[in-house]
N, C-alpha and C positions, 0 to 999 in steps of 0.2 A: 588275772588273783594269783599271786604261784600258787603250784596245789602241793599241800601239805601231803608226805612221804614221815609215816613215824616205822622206825627202825628198834622190833623190837628182842632183846638177843641178853643173855649175862654173862656174855663175855663182849668189855669192853673191845678189845680189841678185832673184834668179829664187825661191832660196831663200826667201826673208824672204818674198817676197810669197803664196805660199802658205800656209807656217806664222802670218804673218797670218791669211788668213780661216782658216784650219781653229783658231788658238787660242782664235774665238766659243767655242768648246766648250770641257769641263772631262771631255772625258772621254776626249781621248785624250794622250796622252805625242810629242810629238816630236824623232825624231831627223833629221842628217844628213848627208851626204858629199856630197863635191866631186869626184871621181872613182868610176870605177867600179870598181875594186881598193878603195878605202879602204868603197865601197857592201857588196861585198864578204863583208870582216871585218867591219864591222860586223852582219852579218845571222848570220855567224857567233859572235861571240858577244852576240847580243842573242835576244830572241824578239820576229822582229819580224809582225805581222799583216800591214801591209801596205805594198808602196811604190808612189812616185807616182816615176818612173824619168822622168826625158828621152832625148833618141837622141844630140844631135852631143853629144859630150864626145869630147878627146881618149886617147893608146892605146887604151881600150876604148871601144867609142859605148855608146849602151840596148838595140841587139839586142845584142849579143852577151856585157854582163850577163846578161839575158832568160833567154839560152840555157842559162846555165851557172848559174841558179837554179833554172830544170826542169829539171838533170839530175842535181841533187844530193837526195836523199829528206827530206835538212830545210827545203828549200826548194819544193818543189815543188808544194806548196800554195797557199803564199802568194802574193793577188791583185796584179797588180803593174798600174797604171794608166800607158799611157804618157802625161807632158805636157809637147808637141813643138810647134815650130813648122813642121814638118814633115809637112804638111795635104794630100802629097796621097796620092793614092790609093792610091800603090805603098806608102810606109813606112806608111799606116794597113790595108795587108790583111799585110803580112812584121810587123808590131807583132803581130796575133792569130793569125796560122800560128805566131807562135815561141810561147804560150803566155799572150799578155795579156791581161789579162779588160774591158780598157776603152782607149781612147785619148780624150784631152782636150787639143785643140789650144789652143798659143798665140796670142796674151794671150786669158787663159782666161776665165770671164764666175765671177763666186763664189761664189755663191750653186748654180751646178751643179756647183762641184767640190765643194762641201761636200755637196749630194744624193747624187754620185756616190759620193762616199769614207763617207759615210753606209751605202749599198748594198749597196758591196761586201763594208764589212765587216761587215754582220748576217750574208750570208749565210758569207762567212767562216764566225763561228760558229758558225751554224747547222751547215752542214757537220760544222763538226766535235765540237759535240753530237752530230750524228745520228752519227756515225765511234766516236764513241767510247763512247757507246751500243749500237752494234751489236758493237763489239770486247768490250765488256762484257759482249755475248749471245753472242757467238762464244764468249768464251771459257767460260761457262757451259754451252753444248752442247757443248762439248767435253767438256766433265767429266761432262756426262749420258751424252754417246758413251760413257766413256771405263767409263760405270757398266754401261750396257749391251752392250758386250763384254767385261765379263767376267766377268759373272754370265748372258746367253743366247747364243743362237744365233742368227746375225744374217747374213743377207741381204738383199743386192737386187739387182730387174731388173727392165729397160726393158719399153716398155711390148708389145714382143714377147714377156715373157715369158723375155731373156736376162740371165743372169748378169751383174752390173758390181757387185758388192763380197762379198764374203765376209771371216767374222773369221776367224782362230787358231779360237773353238770350234766354227767351222761347218766345216772341215781335220781337226778331232777327230777329231769323230764319226765325217763322211762317211769320212774317209781316203784325201780327196786334198787335193790342196794347193792351193793358191791362180792356182797358172798352167794346173790342167787344168778349174779350175771357167769361170775367166772366160771370157766368150762363148760358152756351154757353154747349152744349155734349161734351165729349173728342172728338168727331168721327170726331167735325169741319177739322182733318188736317189729318184724316185719310185717306188714299189715294188708290186708287182702284184697284188698283193691287195685296194686298195683299189679300190672301185668307181666305174665313171665318172663315176657321178652324184654323186660324194661332190667332185670336183674343177668338175664344171659347175655347181655350188651352190657353191663357193668363186670361181672367174669369176664367174659374176652378178652376186655382193654386193661382189665390189669395181667390175666395171665399174659399179655403179649409185654407187659411191664409195660406199660401206660397209664398213666393218671384219668384216670376217672371222672365227670363234677356233673352234676345233675340233683333233679328236689324229687326228692324223696316223701309217698304218703307216710307216718309208721306207725304204730301204735302204744299205748302202755300201758302198765300193767293191767290196770281193770281194761285194756279193752277201746281209750281215745284216741281218737286218730289226731294222729300234728305230725307239721310239719314242718322239712328242712330242704339247707345250701349241702348238700354234703360232698364233700373230697375225699375218695377212697386212694391211697396208694401205697402201688408194694415198696415194700426198703428192698433193698440189692444188697447182697454181703461184695466181696472184695476182686470176687467171678464171674460176678454178675446172676447171678442166684439168687430167687429172691427166698427171702430168709419167715420175713410177715407183709401185714396189709395193714397201715393206720388208714383211719378214716377221722375225718375232722370234719365238723358241723354245725350251721348257726340255725338255731329257731325264726322261723316266718310262719309259723300259724299262725299273729296277729296278723300279719299280709295276707294271706286266703283267708281268712273270716272274715276280711273287707276287702279283696275282690268275689265273693264268693255272697257277700251280702249286697255290694254294686250290679252284682251279677243277677241275684233275685230277684230284686227292683228293677232291672231292667223288665225281664222276664216277667214278673207285676204288670209294668208298665205297659208291655205291650199284648198283652196277656189284655188287660181291661182297653187297648182300643182297638184290639180285636173284635169285645161284643159290644162296645159300641158301632162299631164300623155295622154287624150282625145285625143289632140293633133296628137301627137305621134301613138296612134294607126285611127288619120284620123276621130272622130268621133269633132263633135261637143262640144267645151268649156262649148254652155247653159244646155246640158245633166247633166251634172254635177249641175248643178243648179237646174233643176228641179226636179232630184231625191234627190235633200236637202229639196222645198218646200214640195216634197209632203209625204216625208219621214216624217217632223214637221207637217199634217197634221193627216196623220195617227198614227201618235205619241199621238197626242193630245186627240183624238177623241178614244184615247184607253184604254186609265188612264190611261198611265205616267205623272210622276211628271212633269210641266213648267221646273225647272233646266236640266231634263233629256233630255228633246224634241230639249231643246234650244242644248246640247251636240250633239246628233242624228243631228239636224240640219248645224250646224258645221261640225262634224267630215266623216258624208256623201259624200261628196266629195271625200274621200279620198277610197270609194272599188275597186278602179280598179286601183289604183298606184300601183299594181305591177309591171301592164303587162310597164311599161319601163325597168325590167330586160327581156322579151320575147326579143327574135328573131325579126330584123327586116323581116325575111322570113320567120319568122310564124304569128306574129302580124300582119304584111302588107298584107298575099296574095290573093289577090280577089275573087278564091272559096275557095270549099269546103276543111276545114281540115282532112288529112289523121290521120288517127287513134295517128299514131305515135305523128303527129302533134299536135292532141285534146292534147296526156298528158301533153307534152310539156306549152300550153297553159293555163293549167288550175291549172301551177304552179303560175301563180300571185296571182292567193288567199293566197297562201303561205308569196311568196316574198312579199307582203302589210303586213302580220301580222309583219313578220323579224325588215318588216323598224323601224317599233314603238310600238314593246311591251316592251322593258326594257326599257320604258322611263313613269314615275312616275306619268306623268297627266293626270287628268281625260280624260281632250279631247283626247289629244293620245295617250290614252291605248282604250277609247273608235271606235277611226280609226284606233286601231291593229285590234280590236274586229269584227267591221265592214268590212273589206277586206277579212277575215279569212273566215264570213261565213255567206258573200251577195248570196253565191252559194248552202250555203245548202236545204235541200229538204223535205218539212214535213214526207216525209213517207220516209226517210233518202238515197233514193236514187242521192244524192249532191254530189256538192266533198268540200274542201280535207276530213275531215274529215268523211260523211256520216254521221252526225248526223241528229236524230230526233224530230218533235216536238221538246216540250219541251225545248229539254237539247242546241236547236241551240238558242244565244240568242233572246230577243227581235228585240234590235237592227241589230242583221244579217235580219229575218224574215222583217219587214217591208222596209232594203232600199233592197231586194230580190223583191217586191211588184214595187215598187219605180222605180225601177232597169228596170224592167222586160217589164212594162210598156211604161217610156219613149223610150226603145230600140224596138218595135215595132210600135212604129209611127215615128220613126226616121227613113229616107232614109239611106243605106249605097251602101259600092258597090256589096254586095251579096246579092240585097232586097228592096223594094220599102218599101218604108211607109206606113202602115195598116189606115187603117179610128177608130174614136174613137168606134164606136161599135164593128170592129176586135176586135179592143184588149179590151175592156171592156168583151168580150166574152168566151178569149184564158185565161182570168183572171179565170172566173167565172170557166171554165171549169176544168182549175186548181186546182180548193179551195178542198186540204184534202191529195192532192199527190205532190203540188210544193209548193204551197204556204199554210200559216196556218191560217182555215176555219173561226174565228174571227175577222182577218186580213181583207179576202176579203168577208162577210158581210158588215164588217165597209165602204172597198175600194166601195164597192160596193151602198150603202149608200147616198155618199156620190157623184156622180159619174161628176155630175154636178159644186161642189165647185171642184173638180180633173181639168174635164175639159177646167175650166174658169185659176185657175192657170198653166194648160204648156200653157194655148196660151195665158197670159199674160210674158213668157218668149220666 
């Protein structure tokens, strides 16, 4: 398509001179106007790509015409070249101030006119092409944004972590209004259960200009927990500097609730099985609960992760499940076992391991380990494999203390219940022989907590 050039001058001879120069090329269509009013009408009726504009015209001079063109959205981007005999500095400055793209003095040099016209038309069409591409991309991005906003929980924060944008899904799940969230720190939804290290990892990742992906437990306005699969991405400018952060999340609360329900069901089943095993050996079902809680307390203070500590608490009731395979004559004997009977009794550790060892479930794998190793001793004199020190899994070392401590405090057919002090002394005396020394120190440092916990069951 040819570029349309409008030549505006109240003198037809001047229009003809410029037109003759530009007609040397077939790239242009030439239109003309002999007044400012006529020029505005031509531009309103045609798609003009460049205006050659005289200044000294009656009724409406070139400066007024230019101002009107730059005030209208349709014509604001059209390049204007002033073509005038007024070549004083004041006129030239004013021409540029009101939006002129160039200024050529009359009489003009033909090649100068042709080259400047060609240059400004190329710039005009390049800008239009870029704008068209940007508009198209903006439209596509806006559609992407609508899709993301519809399907995800989205927020943006500034470099200080203050919220600058939230979509409706964010408001719906958090129970906050947009007004309540904007300008607030992102931690307004942070749940206290999430370890500090998680957020440190997140922050270090995005500060390194990388995307962080993980599961987060958040809280809504009422403090109720919800879970999201979260992606946090730093947005970079053309210099590679971070300008803001965008977070996209998906609500997985229902999945977590189902997993939690499944875990609770598994725990309840294991507790019940543990109680059945203890009942068969004429011990109380409360024994497995006390062992579970004391084991959890020890694990937490020993530095075991929350997840593994919970696993230990759920699996420890299975520590003596292997006793279901021990004959009644041995298991229920009131007096002291002879050597042969004791060898049979010790097999319960191996039997317990056999029950669960083939499972791929972490909970049942933990149960297999605990059943197998809770009678191993720090000095290697335990059974069934004579493991020692760190060869014994931490689950086995922890459960050993909890199991022995509770057994000492419990009345059996062959003994009376011990006092707390006597039971604590026994654990202390067997530090480094039967029990892990570090675990014994932790256990004794928390005597009050352990006693209160035991009494609560």
